[in-house]
N, C-alpha and C positions, 0 to 999 in steps of 0.2 A: 472536484474532490479536494479535501484538505488532508495533508499528511499529519498524523498525530502520533509522534514517537517521543514521549516525554522522558524516557530513560536515557540519560546522558552517556551511559556506557554502551548503548546500542550502536553498532557500526553505521546505521543509517540516521542517527540523530541529527546530522547536519541538514536533513530535509524536513525536520519538524516545522510545522506551520506553513510549508510550501503549499501551493495550490496548483491544480491542473485538471486535465480531463482524461478519463479512462479511455484508451484507444484500442485495447484488446484484452481479452481474458484467455489465459493459457492454463491448461490443466496439467497436473502431475499426480503422483501417488501419495503425497504427504498426508492426505485425509485417511488413507488406510493405516498409516503408521501412527497417527495421533488419535484415531477414532472419531474425528470431527470432519465431516465431509466438506465443510467450508475451507478447510486447510488445503484442499486440492486445487483451489483457484488462485492463480497469480494474476494480479491486475497490473497491466502495463499502463503507466500514467505519463502523459506528456505534460511535464511540469512547466508552469509559466516562465520560470527563471532558471531552470536547472536541467534542461534536456529531458530525456525519457528514462524512467526507472521502473523497476518491478517491485510491487508490494503485496503483502498478504492482507486479507480482509481486516485484521485487527489493527492495521496501521492507517486505515482510511476512515474519514468522517465527511459528512456534508459540510460545505463551506459555512463559516460563521454567519455570513450575511444572508443565508437562505432561511 
């Protein structure tokens, strides 16, 4: 996966364009709050150069070379 966070004011902007592999999907109640069931999934990504971090679906894209 490729992290796509173009908003420089986002606290996770430092990971913009990092790549890695989804190693787990964790669920919570965010989808109930937002009305979008996709928001209930948290994707744990093992980044190639920056350890492991959690992201929501809107921050993830397929790698550019795929």
